[in-house]
N, C-alpha and C positions, 0 to 999 in steps of 0.2 A: 723491819718497818720500812715502808715505802717512802723514798725520798720525795716523790711528787707531792705527797700530802704536806710535806714541810715547805715546799717551794711556794705554795699558795699563802703561807703564813709569813713569808719574808717580804718586807717592804723596804722602800728606799726613802729615808728621811735624812735631811741634811747632807745628802750626797753619799750616805752610808747605808749598806744593807743591814737591816735590823729585824729583830723579832720583838713583839710586844709582850709585856709581862703576862697579860691574861691568856694569850695563846700558849706561852710557855707553861703556864700553870696547868692549862688543859692537857697539854702533852705529858707533863710530869705527873698528872693526876693528883694535884694538890690545889688548894684554894689560892687565888691570887694573893690574898692577904698573907697567907703562910709563906709563899715565895718571897714577897717583899719584906716580910719580917726577917727571914733568913739572910736576905741581902743586907738589910740595915744592920744586923748584928755583925756582919763582916764587911762593912762599907769600905774598909781599906783595900779590899780586893777588887773594888769596882770604881776605878777612876773614870773621868768624863769620857774617855775614848772607849771604855768598855760598856758603860751604861749612862743614860741620861733620861731625864723626864721630858717628854715632849710638851711643847707649849700649846696653849689653846688654839692659836692660829694654825699650828701644824696639825692638830687634831681635826679642826674644821676643814682644812684643806685636803686631808687624806682620809677623812672618816668614811667616804664612799668606798674606799678600798677595804676597810675593816669590816669583816662579815658580822662581827659581834659588837654590840654597843657597849660603851664604857659603863653605863649605869647598871647593866646586868651584872657586871663583875665587881664593881667597886663603889657604886653610888655616884651621884652626879658631881661631887666636889673634887674628886681626884682625877688627875690625868695619868695615863699609863707611862710606865718606864719602858724605854727602848733599849734592848741589849744587842750590842754588836757581836760579831763572831767570837771575839776574845772574851766578851762578857758571858756569853753562853757557855764557853769552855770553862770559865771560872765557876759557873753555877754548879757544875758537877762536884766541885770540892766543897761547896756550901750545902748542897742538898744530899749528902752522902746516902744515897739509896741505889739499889740495883736498877730500878726504873729510871732514875736520873742518869745513870751511866749509860744505859742502853739508848735512851732518848738523845743524849748528847752525842753519842757515836753517830747516830742516824742524822742528826742536824749537821754535824761536821762534814759528813759525806755529802750532804745536800749543798753546803757552801762550796765544797771542792767541785762538785758538778757545775755549779753556777759559774765559778771561776774558769773552768774548762770551756764552758759555752761562750763566755765573754772572750776568752783568748781565741777561740775558733772564729768567732764573729770578727774579731779584730784582724786576724790573719786573712780571712776571706775578704774583708774590706780592703786590706793592703793589696792583695792580689788583684782585686777588681780595679783599684786605682792604677796599678802597674799596667794592666791590660789596656785600660783607657788611655794611659799615656802613650803606650806603644802604638795603639790604634791612631791616636792623634798625630804621632810622629809619621806614621805610614801615610795617613791621609794628607799630611802636610807635604810629604815627598811627592805623593801623587798629584796634589794640587799644583806643585811647582812644575811637574812634568806636563800636566794638562795645560797649564798656562803657556809653556813653551810650545806645545802643539798648536794651541790657539793662535799664538803669535805667528808661527810659521804659516798656518793656514790663512791668516789675515794678510800676511805679506804676499802669499801666493795669489790670493784673490785680488789684492791691490795691483800686483804685477799683471795679472790677466786682464783686469779692468783697464789698465794703462795701455796694454797691447791692443785691446778692443777699441779703445778711444783712438789710438794711433792709426789703426787700420780704417776706422770709420771717419777719420778727419776729412775735412774739406781740402781737397788737393788744389794746389796752385800750379799753374803752368799747363803744359801740353798733356793731352790725353793720348 
């Protein structure tokens, strides 16, 4: 199974990467109702940090991301459940099928890829910040050197102006 197909089904809600019950049901090739019933029969395996029901405000705020509408999968009265990576891993023990195991393996690989991408972006961001800092330090050194050059040039021009003024002064006395 291609991990890219799973990446489009991973959303960020409450600052956590999650997959919604209806997307998982589609991947497991079961009805959303069946998936949720299996979870409810084993609710002890799904604490709040593994699974939570999204609020209406969260649904409204994020519904443009969700390709499928909730009414197609569950009726208008129910809000979807969001499963974190740990909750998805727990689903394989609840949905004891070969399909569930294969899908879970693919989803876990997708989460690993996402973490690697985030780590790479973080590393690149850190490197960019270090380069920027080094550049600013170098520019700062060059600025100091340039200011010293400008100061010497101004002194030179001031001295030259004083010499010119001295030479062009009105002389007193004999010629």
